[in-house]
C-alpha positions as CSV (number, residue, x, y, z in Angstrom):
1,X,-14.1,-20.4,12.9
2,X,-15.5,-16.8,12.6
3,X,-15.1,-13.9,14.9
4,X,-18.0,-11.4,14.3
5,X,-17.6,-7.8,15.4
6,X,-20.1,-5.1,15.0
7,X,-19.5,-1.4,14.4
8,X,-19.8,-0.2,18.0
9,X,-16.5,-0.8,19.8
10,X,-13.5,0.9,21.4
11,X,-9.9,0.3,20.4
12,X,-6.5,1.5,21.2
13,X,-3.4,2.5,19.2
14,X,0.2,2.8,20.4
15,X,3.0,4.3,18.4
16,X,6.4,2.8,17.9
17,X,8.8,2.0,15.1
18,X,7.1,-0.4,12.7
19,X,3.7,-1.8,12.2
20,X,1.7,-5.0,12.9
21,X,-1.6,-5.8,11.2
22,X,-4.8,-7.3,12.5
23,X,-6.0,-10.8,12.5
24,X,-6.5,-13.2,15.4
25,X,-5.0,-16.2,13.9
26,X,-5.4,-19.2,11.6
27,X,-8.7,-20.4,12.9
28,X,-10.5,-17.1,13.1
29,X,-11.9,-14.6,10.7
30,X,-12.3,-11.0,12.0
31,X,-15.2,-9.5,10.1
32,X,-15.4,-5.8,10.9
33,X,-14.3,-3.9,14.0
34,X,-10.6,-4.4,13.8
35,X,-10.7,-3.5,10.1
36,X,-11.2,0.1,11.0
37,X,-8.1,0.2,13.2
38,X,-6.2,-1.7,10.5
39,X,-7.2,0.8,7.9
40,X,-5.9,3.7,9.9
41,X,-2.7,1.9,10.5
42,X,-2.2,1.3,6.8
43,X,-1.5,5.0,6.4
44,X,1.3,4.6,9.0
45,X,2.8,1.6,7.4
46,X,4.7,3.7,4.9
47,X,6.9,5.4,7.6
48,X,10.4,4.0,7.5
49,X,11.4,2.2,10.7
50,X,15.1,2.5,10.1
51,X,17.8,3.1,7.5
52,X,19.4,0.3,5.6
53,X,23.0,0.0,4.4
54,X,22.1,-1.3,1.0
55,X,22.2,1.2,-2.0
56,X,18.8,0.0,-3.2
57,X,16.1,-1.3,-0.9
58,X,12.8,-3.0,-1.9
59,X,9.9,-1.7,0.2
60,X,8.4,-4.8,1.8
61,X,7.2,-5.2,5.4
62,X,7.1,-8.6,7.1
63,X,3.7,-10.4,7.2
64,X,1.3,-9.4,10.0
65,X,2.1,-10.7,13.4
66,X,-0.9,-9.6,15.3
67,X,-1.0,-10.0,19.1
68,X,-4.4,-11.2,20.0
69,X,-5.6,-9.4,23.2
70,X,-5.9,-11.8,26.2
71,X,-9.2,-12.2,28.1
72,X,-7.9,-9.9,30.8
73,X,-7.3,-7.1,28.3
74,X,-10.8,-7.2,26.8
75,X,-14.2,-6.4,28.4
76,X,-17.0,-8.0,26.5
77,X,-20.8,-7.5,26.6
78,X,-20.6,-3.8,27.6
79,X,-24.1,-2.5,28.3
80,X,-24.9,0.8,26.7
81,X,-27.8,3.2,27.5
82,X,-30.8,3.0,25.1
83,X,-30.8,5.3,22.2
84,X,-33.6,7.8,22.9
85,X,-33.4,9.3,19.4
86,X,-35.9,7.8,16.9
87,X,-33.9,5.8,14.4
88,X,-34.2,6.9,10.8
89,X,-34.9,4.4,8.0
90,X,-31.8,5.4,6.0
91,X,-28.3,4.1,6.9
92,X,-26.1,6.4,9.0
93,X,-22.5,7.3,7.9
94,X,-19.9,5.7,10.1
95,X,-18.8,8.0,12.9
96,X,-15.3,7.5,14.4
97,X,-14.3,9.4,17.5
98,X,-10.5,9.8,18.1
99,X,-9.3,10.4,21.6
100,X,-5.6,11.4,21.9
101,X,-3.7,10.5,25.0
102,X,-1.5,13.1,26.7
103,X,1.6,11.3,25.3
104,X,0.6,12.5,21.9
105,X,0.6,16.1,23.1
106,X,4.1,15.6,24.4
107,X,5.5,14.7,21.0
108,X,7.7,17.1,19.1
109,X,5.6,19.6,17.2
110,X,6.2,18.2,13.8
111,X,5.3,14.7,14.9
112,X,2.3,15.8,16.8
113,X,1.1,17.7,13.7
114,X,1.7,14.6,11.6
115,X,-0.4,12.4,13.9
116,X,-3.2,14.8,14.8
117,X,-3.6,16.9,11.7
118,X,-2.6,14.6,8.9
119,X,-2.5,10.8,9.4
120,X,-5.6,10.2,11.5
121,X,-7.9,12.9,10.1
122,X,-7.2,11.9,6.5
123,X,-7.8,8.2,7.2
124,X,-10.9,8.7,9.3
125,X,-12.4,11.1,6.8
126,X,-11.9,8.4,4.1
127,X,-13.5,5.7,6.2
128,X,-16.5,7.8,7.3
129,X,-17.2,8.7,3.6
130,X,-16.8,5.1,2.5
131,X,-19.0,3.2,5.0
132,X,-22.5,3.6,6.4
133,X,-23.6,1.7,9.6
134,X,-26.7,-0.3,9.3
135,X,-27.6,-0.3,13.0
136,X,-26.5,2.9,14.8
137,X,-26.6,2.9,18.6
138,X,-26.6,5.5,21.4
139,X,-23.8,7.1,23.5
140,X,-20.8,5.0,24.4
141,X,-19.9,4.4,28.0
142,X,-17.0,2.0,28.7
143,X,-17.2,-0.5,31.5
144,X,-14.6,0.0,34.4
145,X,-11.9,-2.6,34.8
146,X,-11.7,-4.5,38.0
147,X,-8.7,-4.3,40.4
148,X,-8.3,-8.1,40.4
149,X,-9.7,-8.9,37.0
150,X,-12.4,-10.9,38.8
151,X,-16.1,-10.1,38.4
152,X,-19.6,-11.5,38.6
153,X,-22.7,-11.2,36.4
154,X,-26.3,-11.7,37.5
155,X,-29.1,-13.1,35.4
156,X,-31.2,-10.5,33.7
157,X,-28.7,-7.8,34.8
158,X,-26.6,-6.3,31.9
159,X,-23.8,-5.0,34.1
160,X,-20.8,-6.7,35.5
161,X,-19.7,-6.4,39.2
162,X,-16.1,-6.3,40.3
163,X,-15.3,-8.6,43.3
164,X,-13.8,-6.2,45.8
165,X,-12.9,-2.9,44.0
166,X,-12.8,-1.3,40.6
167,X,-9.4,-0.5,39.2
168,X,-8.1,3.0,39.9
169,X,-7.7,3.5,36.1
170,X,-9.4,1.8,33.2
171,X,-7.1,1.4,30.2
172,X,-7.6,0.7,26.6
173,X,-4.4,-1.0,25.9
174,X,-1.7,1.2,27.5
175,X,-3.9,4.3,27.2
176,X,-5.8,5.5,30.3
177,X,-9.5,6.1,29.5
178,X,-10.8,9.5,30.6
179,X,-13.2,9.3,33.6
180,X,-16.0,11.0,31.6
181,X,-16.1,8.0,29.2
182,X,-16.7,5.5,32.0
183,X,-19.8,3.9,33.6
184,X,-20.2,4.0,37.4
185,X,-18.2,1.4,39.4
186,X,-20.3,-1.6,40.4
187,X,-18.9,-4.0,43.0
188,X,-19.7,-7.2,44.8
189,X,-18.1,-7.5,48.2
190,X,-18.6,-11.1,49.4
191,X,-21.7,-12.7,50.9
192,X,-24.9,-12.7,48.9
193,X,-26.6,-10.2,46.7
194,X,-27.6,-7.3,46.9
195,X,-24.7,-5.5,45.4
196,X,-24.3,-1.9,44.5
197,X,-22.9,1.0,42.5
198,X,-20.3,3.1,44.1
199,X,-18.4,6.3,43.3
200,X,-19.0,8.7,40.5
201,X,-22.3,8.0,38.6
202,X,-22.5,7.3,34.9
203,X,-21.2,10.2,32.8
204,X,-22.6,11.5,29.5
205,X,-20.1,9.2,27.6
206,X,-19.2,9.6,23.9
207,X,-22.1,10.6,21.7
208,X,-22.4,10.7,18.0
209,X,-19.9,7.9,17.5
210,X,-20.0,4.3,16.4
211,X,-16.3,3.6,17.0
212,X,-13.9,5.1,19.6
213,X,-10.2,5.1,18.8
214,X,-7.8,5.8,21.7
215,X,-4.4,7.0,20.3
216,X,-1.2,7.0,22.4
217,X,2.5,7.5,21.7
218,X,3.8,5.4,24.6
219,X,7.1,3.4,24.7
220,X,5.5,0.0,25.4
221,X,7.3,-3.3,25.3
222,X,5.9,-4.2,21.9
223,X,7.3,-1.0,20.4
224,X,10.8,-2.2,21.2
225,X,10.4,-5.0,18.6
226,X,12.1,-4.7,15.2
227,X,9.8,-3.5,12.4
228,X,7.0,-2.3,14.7
229,X,5.9,1.2,13.8
230,X,2.4,1.0,15.4
231,X,-0.1,-1.6,16.6
232,X,-3.8,-1.8,17.5
233,X,-6.2,-4.0,19.3
234,X,-9.8,-3.9,20.5
235,X,-10.4,-3.4,24.2
236,X,-14.1,-3.4,24.8
237,X,-17.1,-4.9,22.9
238,X,-20.6,-3.6,23.1
239,X,-23.2,-6.3,24.1
240,X,-25.9,-6.1,21.5
241,X,-24.0,-5.1,18.3
242,X,-20.4,-6.3,18.7
243,X,-21.5,-9.9,19.4
244,X,-18.1,-11.3,19.9
245,X,-18.2,-15.1,19.2
246,X,-16.5,-17.9,17.5
247,X,-18.3,-19.9,14.9
248,X,-17.4,-22.8,12.6
249,X,-17.7,-21.3,9.1
250,X,-19.9,-23.1,6.5
251,X,-19.1,-23.6,2.8
252,X,-21.4,-20.6,2.2
253,X,-18.7,-18.4,3.7
254,X,-15.4,-20.1,3.1
255,X,-14.8,-23.0,0.8
256,X,-11.8,-25.3,0.4
257,X,-10.8,-25.9,-3.2
258,X,-7.9,-27.7,-4.9
259,X,-6.2,-26.2,-7.9
260,X,-4.2,-27.9,-10.6
261,X,-0.9,-26.2,-10.2
262,X,1.9,-26.0,-12.8
263,X,5.5,-26.3,-11.5
264,X,8.9,-26.9,-13.0
265,X,9.8,-30.0,-15.1
266,X,6.3,-29.9,-16.7
267,X,4.7,-31.3,-13.5
268,X,1.3,-30.5,-12.2
269,X,0.6,-30.8,-8.4
270,X,-2.5,-30.1,-6.3
271,X,-2.6,-26.8,-4.6
272,X,-5.1,-26.3,-1.7
273,X,-6.7,-22.8,-1.4
274,X,-9.5,-21.3,0.7
275,X,-12.0,-19.0,-1.0
276,X,-14.3,-16.5,0.6
277,X,-17.6,-17.1,-1.2
278,X,-20.0,-14.5,0.1
279,X,-22.2,-13.0,-2.6
280,X,-20.9,-9.5,-3.1
281,X,-17.3,-10.7,-2.8
282,X,-17.8,-13.3,-5.5
283,X,-19.5,-10.7,-7.8
284,X,-16.7,-8.2,-7.4
285,X,-13.9,-10.7,-7.8
286,X,-15.4,-12.1,-11.0
287,X,-15.7,-8.6,-12.4
288,X,-12.2,-7.6,-11.4
289,X,-10.4,-10.6,-12.9
290,X,-12.9,-11.0,-15.8
291,X,-13.5,-14.6,-14.8
292,X,-17.2,-15.5,-14.8
293,X,-16.6,-19.0,-13.3
294,X,-14.5,-17.8,-10.4
295,X,-15.8,-19.5,-7.2
296,X,-14.7,-16.8,-4.7
297,X,-11.8,-14.6,-3.6
298,X,-8.8,-16.5,-2.4
299,X,-7.5,-16.1,1.2
300,X,-3.9,-15.9,2.2
301,X,-2.4,-19.4,2.7
302,X,0.9,-18.4,4.2
303,X,2.4,-16.1,6.8
304,X,1.3,-17.9,10.0
305,X,-0.9,-16.5,12.8
306,X,-2.3,-13.0,12.0
307,X,-1.8,-13.4,8.2
308,X,-2.9,-16.9,7.1
309,X,-6.7,-16.9,6.3
310,X,-7.0,-13.4,7.7
311,X,-6.0,-11.5,4.5
312,X,-6.5,-11.6,0.7
313,X,-4.0,-13.8,-1.2
314,X,-1.0,-11.6,-2.0
315,X,-0.3,-13.3,-5.3
316,X,-3.7,-12.2,-6.7
317,X,-4.2,-8.8,-5.1
318,X,-0.6,-7.7,-4.5
319,X,-1.1,-4.1,-3.3
320,X,-4.6,-4.3,-2.0
321,X,-4.8,-2.8,1.5
322,X,-6.1,-6.1,3.1
323,X,-3.3,-8.3,1.8
324,X,-0.9,-9.5,4.5
325,X,2.1,-7.3,4.0
326,X,2.9,-3.9,2.6
327,X,5.0,-3.7,-0.5
328,X,3.9,-0.7,-2.5
329,X,1.1,1.7,-3.2
330,X,-1.7,0.3,-1.1
331,X,-5.3,0.7,-2.3
332,X,-8.7,-0.2,-0.8
333,X,-10.5,-1.9,-3.6
334,X,-14.2,-2.8,-4.4
335,X,-13.5,-6.4,-3.3
336,X,-12.8,-5.3,0.3
337,X,-15.8,-3.0,0.3
338,X,-17.9,-5.9,-0.8
339,X,-16.6,-8.0,2.1
340,X,-17.6,-5.2,4.5
341,X,-21.1,-5.2,3.1
342,X,-21.4,-9.0,3.3
343,X,-20.8,-8.9,7.0
344,X,-24.3,-7.3,7.3
345,X,-23.0,-4.4,9.4
346,X,-22.1,-1.9,6.7
347,X,-23.2,-0.4,3.5
348,X,-20.3,0.7,1.2
349,X,-20.0,3.8,-1.0
350,X,-18.2,2.1,-4.0
351,X,-17.3,5.5,-5.5
352,X,-14.7,5.7,-2.7
353,X,-13.0,2.5,-3.8
354,X,-9.5,3.0,-5.1
355,X,-8.4,1.6,-8.5
356,X,-6.6,-1.7,-8.2
357,X,-4.7,-2.5,-11.4
358,X,-3.1,-5.7,-10.2
359,X,-4.9,-8.7,-11.9
360,X,-7.6,-6.5,-13.5
361,X,-9.1,-8.2,-16.5
362,X,-6.4,-10.9,-16.7
363,X,-8.9,-13.8,-16.9
364,X,-9.4,-17.2,-15.2
365,X,-5.9,-18.5,-16.0
366,X,-4.3,-15.7,-14.0
367,X,-6.6,-16.1,-11.0
368,X,-6.9,-19.9,-10.9
369,X,-3.5,-21.2,-12.0
370,X,0.1,-20.8,-10.8
371,X,2.2,-17.9,-11.9
372,X,4.4,-20.4,-13.8
373,X,1.5,-21.2,-16.1
374,X,0.9,-17.4,-16.7
375,X,4.6,-16.7,-17.3
376,X,4.9,-19.6,-19.8
377,X,1.7,-18.6,-21.6
378,X,2.9,-15.0,-22.0
379,X,6.3,-16.2,-23.3
380,X,4.6,-18.3,-25.9
381,X,2.5,-15.3,-27.0
382,X,5.7,-13.2,-27.1
383,X,4.0,-10.8,-24.7
384,X,5.2,-9.0,-21.5
385,X,5.2,-11.2,-18.4
386,X,3.5,-8.4,-16.3
387,X,2.6,-8.4,-13.5
388,X,5.2,-11.1,-13.0
389,X,8.9,-11.0,-14.1
390,X,11.9,-13.2,-14.6
391,X,14.9,-10.9,-14.3
392,X,17.4,-11.4,-11.6
393,X,18.6,-8.5,-9.5
394,X,22.1,-7.7,-10.6
395,X,24.7,-4.9,-10.5
396,X,24.1,-2.8,-12.4
397,X,20.3,-2.9,-11.9
398,X,18.0,-3.6,-14.8
399,X,15.1,-1.2,-14.1
400,X,11.5,-1.7,-15.2
401,X,8.2,-0.2,-14.3
402,X,5.7,-1.1,-11.6
403,X,2.7,-2.9,-12.9
404,X,0.5,0.3,-12.7
405,X,3.3,2.4,-14.4
406,X,3.5,4.8,-11.6
407,X,7.0,4.0,-10.2
408,X,10.4,2.8,-11.4
409,X,10.8,-0.8,-10.2
410,X,13.1,-3.9,-10.1
411,X,12.2,-7.5,-10.4
412,X,12.3,-9.1,-6.9
413,X,13.4,-12.5,-8.2
414,X,16.2,-13.8,-5.9
415,X,18.1,-16.9,-4.8
416,X,17.1,-18.5,-1.5
417,X,19.5,-20.5,0.8
418,X,17.3,-23.6,0.5
419,X,15.2,-25.1,-2.3
420,X,11.7,-23.8,-2.3
421,X,8.8,-26.3,-1.7
422,X,7.9,-28.1,-4.9
423,X,4.6,-26.2,-5.4
424,X,6.6,-22.9,-5.5
425,X,9.3,-24.0,-8.0
426,X,8.3,-22.2,-11.2
427,X,11.3,-22.0,-13.5
428,X,12.5,-24.5,-16.1
429,X,15.3,-22.1,-17.1
430,X,16.8,-18.7,-16.1
431,X,19.5,-16.9,-18.0
432,X,22.9,-17.8,-16.6
433,X,21.5,-20.1,-13.9
434,X,22.5,-23.8,-13.9
435,X,19.6,-26.2,-13.9
436,X,20.5,-27.7,-10.6
437,X,20.1,-24.3,-8.9
438,X,16.7,-23.4,-10.3
439,X,14.7,-24.8,-7.3
440,X,16.4,-22.1,-5.2
441,X,14.9,-19.2,-7.2
442,X,11.6,-17.4,-6.5
443,X,10.1,-14.0,-5.7
444,X,11.3,-12.4,-2.4
445,X,7.7,-12.1,-1.0
446,X,6.8,-15.4,0.5
447,X,3.1,-14.8,0.9
448,X,2.8,-14.0,-2.8
449,X,3.5,-17.8,-3.3
450,X,7.1,-16.8,-4.2
451,X,5.9,-15.4,-7.5
452,X,8.4,-12.8,-8.7
453,X,7.0,-9.3,-9.6
454,X,8.3,-5.8,-10.3
455,X,8.5,-3.8,-7.1
456,X,9.3,-0.2,-6.3
457,X,12.3,0.6,-4.2
458,X,14.3,3.3,-2.5
459,X,17.8,4.6,-2.9
460,X,20.2,4.8,0.0
461,X,23.6,6.5,0.4
462,X,25.9,5.2,3.2
463,X,22.9,3.7,4.9
464,X,20.9,6.9,4.7
465,X,17.6,7.1,2.8
466,X,17.7,9.4,-0.2
467,X,14.5,9.0,-2.2
468,X,12.0,6.5,-3.4
469,X,11.2,5.4,-7.0
470,X,7.5,6.7,-7.0
471,X,7.2,8.9,-10.1
472,X,4.4,11.0,-8.6
473,X,6.4,12.4,-5.6
474,X,8.1,15.6,-6.5
475,X,10.7,15.2,-3.8
476,X,12.1,12.1,-5.6
477,X,13.4,14.3,-8.4
478,X,17.1,13.4,-9.0
479,X,19.8,16.1,-8.5
480,X,20.6,18.1,-11.6
481,X,23.9,16.4,-12.4
482,X,22.7,13.0,-11.6
483,X,19.6,13.2,-13.8
484,X,21.1,11.3,-16.8
485,X,17.7,10.3,-18.2
486,X,16.3,13.9,-18.1
487,X,13.6,12.6,-15.8
488,X,10.8,14.6,-14.3
489,X,9.0,13.5,-11.1
490,X,5.7,15.0,-10.0
491,X,1.9,14.5,-9.9
492,X,1.6,14.1,-13.7
493,X,4.6,11.8,-14.2
494,X,4.5,8.1,-15.1
495,X,7.1,5.4,-15.6
496,X,8.3,4.7,-19.1
497,X,10.6,2.0,-20.5
498,X,13.9,3.3,-21.8
499,X,14.8,1.4,-25.0
500,X,18.5,2.4,-24.6
501,X,20.6,4.0,-21.9
502,X,20.6,7.8,-21.8
503,X,23.9,9.5,-22.4
504,X,24.9,13.0,-21.3
505,X,27.3,14.7,-23.7
506,X,29.2,17.9,-23.5
507,X,32.1,18.6,-26.0
508,X,34.3,15.6,-25.7
509,X,32.8,14.3,-22.4
510,X,30.2,11.5,-22.3
511,X,28.5,10.2,-19.2
512,X,26.0,7.5,-18.6
513,X,24.4,5.8,-15.6
514,X,24.9,2.0,-15.3
515,X,21.4,1.4,-13.8
516,X,18.9,2.0,-16.6
517,X,15.8,0.5,-18.2
518,X,13.0,2.9,-17.1
519,X,12.5,6.4,-15.9
520,X,9.8,8.9,-14.8
521,X,8.4,11.4,-17.4
522,X,5.4,13.7,-17.6
523,X,2.6,12.7,-20.0
524,X,-0.5,14.6,-21.2
525,X,-3.6,13.7,-23.2
526,X,-4.4,15.5,-26.4
527,X,-6.8,15.0,-29.4
528,X,-3.8,13.6,-31.3
529,X,-3.0,11.1,-28.6
530,X,-0.7,10.7,-25.7
531,X,2.2,13.1,-25.4
532,X,5.4,12.5,-23.6
533,X,7.3,15.5,-22.2
534,X,11.0,15.6,-21.8
535,X,11.9,18.9,-20.3
536,X,9.9,21.4,-22.5
537,X,9.8,19.2,-25.6
538,X,6.8,17.0,-26.4
539,X,6.8,13.7,-28.3
540,X,3.6,12.3,-29.7
541,X,3.0,8.6,-29.3
542,X,1.0,7.4,-32.3
543,X,1.0,3.8,-31.1
544,X,2.0,1.6,-28.2
545,X,5.6,0.3,-28.6
546,X,6.7,3.2,-30.7
547,X,10.3,4.2,-30.1
548,X,10.8,7.9,-29.3
549,X,14.3,9.2,-30.1
550,X,15.1,11.9,-27.5
551,X,17.7,14.6,-27.8
552,X,17.4,17.6,-25.6
553,X,19.6,20.3,-24.0
554,X,19.5,20.6,-20.2
555,X,21.8,22.5,-17.9
556,X,24.5,22.8,-20.5
557,X,24.5,19.1,-21.4
558,X,22.9,17.2,-24.3
559,X,20.8,14.2,-23.2
560,X,20.4,11.5,-25.8
561,X,18.3,8.3,-25.4
562,X,15.2,6.4,-26.6
563,X,11.9,5.9,-24.8
564,X,9.2,3.3,-25.5
565,X,5.6,4.6,-25.9
566,X,3.0,3.1,-23.6
567,X,-0.6,2.6,-24.7
568,X,-2.6,5.9,-24.8
569,X,-5.4,4.0,-23.0
570,X,-3.2,3.4,-20.0
571,X,-3.5,7.1,-19.1
572,X,-6.2,8.8,-21.2
573,X,-10.0,8.4,-21.3
574,X,-10.2,9.2,-25.0
575,X,-7.6,8.1,-27.6
576,X,-7.5,8.2,-31.4
577,X,-6.9,5.0,-33.4
578,X,-3.3,3.8,-33.4
579,X,-1.3,4.7,-36.5
580,X,2.3,4.5,-37.7
581,X,4.2,7.6,-36.7
582,X,4.9,10.2,-39.5
583,X,8.2,10.0,-41.2
584,X,9.5,13.1,-39.3
585,X,8.9,11.2,-36.1
586,X,10.8,8.1,-37.2
587,X,14.3,9.8,-37.4
588,X,16.1,11.8,-34.8
589,X,16.6,15.5,-35.5
590,X,20.1,16.7,-36.3
591,X,22.2,16.2,-33.2
592,X,22.9,19.2,-31.0
593,X,26.5,20.3,-30.5
594,X,27.2,22.7,-27.6
595,X,30.9,23.0,-28.7
596,X,30.5,24.1,-32.3
597,X,27.1,25.4,-33.3
598,X,25.3,26.4,-30.1
599,X,23.6,29.8,-30.1
600,X,25.4,30.7,-26.8
601,X,28.8,30.2,-28.5
602,X,27.8,32.4,-31.5
603,X,26.7,35.2,-29.2
604,X,29.9,34.9,-27.2
605,X,32.0,35.3,-30.4
606,X,30.1,38.4,-31.5
607,X,30.5,40.0,-28.1
608,X,34.2,39.4,-28.3
609,X,34.5,40.9,-31.7
610,X,32.4,43.9,-30.6
611,X,34.9,44.6,-27.7
612,X,37.8,44.3,-30.1
613,X,36.6,47.0,-32.6
614,X,37.4,50.0,-30.4
615,X,40.9,48.7,-29.7
616,X,41.5,48.0,-33.3
617,X,40.3,51.5,-34.3
618,X,42.5,53.2,-31.8
619,X,45.6,51.2,-32.9
620,X,45.0,52.2,-36.6
621,X,44.6,55.9,-35.7
622,X,47.9,55.8,-33.8
623,X,49.7,54.4,-36.8
624,X,48.2,56.9,-39.3
625,X,49.1,59.8,-37.1
């Protein structure tokens, strides 16, 4: 079934303490309108709902549990005045009008500033630059709600007539719609027609807008639920362009396909998937995965109502904005923009698409087979398992890098209380795990088909959030005396693999951190190749996989360790051919020693001798005289 929504609509937003995504359920596909609200909410999904008591917390939200508005909450077929402006031949940029409820004005100043001056303006600006509307309409006037939710319609009359009275207030969700946005009240009071309009006549409405977003910060019942930071829903649909309806999809839109699926014990089972096969989506999916025979883009097959068949498959597009849960670093990719164009309502500006590294160029085996097949193939080739992993979370942590190398990460492989379904049992062996326990192990994100992958996380102390592991955020910089790996967080930093644990040395003291394996360091591009910076010292990477021996002085301590060079092409547009590093780069420089040969110690000794000379001279003069 398909729900088709056009660009002209009104929606409401209510703030709380978590977020819930869009999607009317398993049997429906929402094509457009709700996507706008969804996209705004994605920016709010990163706000923490509550602190956790664990030292390290993986950032993963539950799958979307969207509450579908009831018939009494939505007004359909809203009649709009004709557009008196001559329509131009070119497409119009999407225009989103934001209306803030008085509850937003009553927020604390810093929260009000966050909502009104940062979150919504940034999200709306992005969407307006990204999409053009194919069929712009005139001013928007919302229909009034009825006091009893009962109304009549007359043939050849676009308006609806409340039986008895119109409601005192018309609401979009919990937000009261301003009077100037409403049509005149029209009622039918028993008997036969005629019927009439009463009260204030039609106002000017909302001009120069294709979408109206009502934003409130009200303590509604839904906001009391755990993990809800915000929610959204449509409340009125325009008659000609929103065209709300349910349709049985054809195989030209969604196609059912069975995959041959590798699982443990060398078995192959049949795995049923649903693919979106509209033309632009197919084209972009094939280019992204470098798979010319790919039939379409796979839809999510798990998560229940609001997620299943309403989002992209998490296993294949992990951090794409329209997957069914937030884990890390959301991006809006060309594939989602292609979907918006295939609805027929929008034209997309593909230069605004964000880079999606997950699955890029990994071929047909990655996109059409199970993650077990991919992991086994990579092992046979003696190559990294990325974007998947097979390292159990342990104490101490074995750190690695997120797939895009922009954050420190840990593998989310874990043990479940019950055996996983057979089609999601991927491991024939795991280090230290008995064979009979292997069916219990899989990735922590269910809607990623239990495939384990490296995921960014956050540090907590006594249940209080301290910092995240995103390398690009300056505020994540470790404290001076906890920065064992001499890391540097900031806009130009990336995650690098540590070949050995870093050690802090000072005289006879040696300190190291038990959790190691990766860290954040600044990099730069040069004609000679990629340079890694540790404090003010640069190290040239001549080839990927090169070991960089690091020994630097920082805050009175010597930091010793080894970093592994990434590929220059991961971060630079132009790179020289890879070569073996020069001999001087193969061996570590002479070790620093703050206790015996440091320049500061030499200076201190000379100053001490300088102060002793006058005393010695005076003593000798006294003896001679």
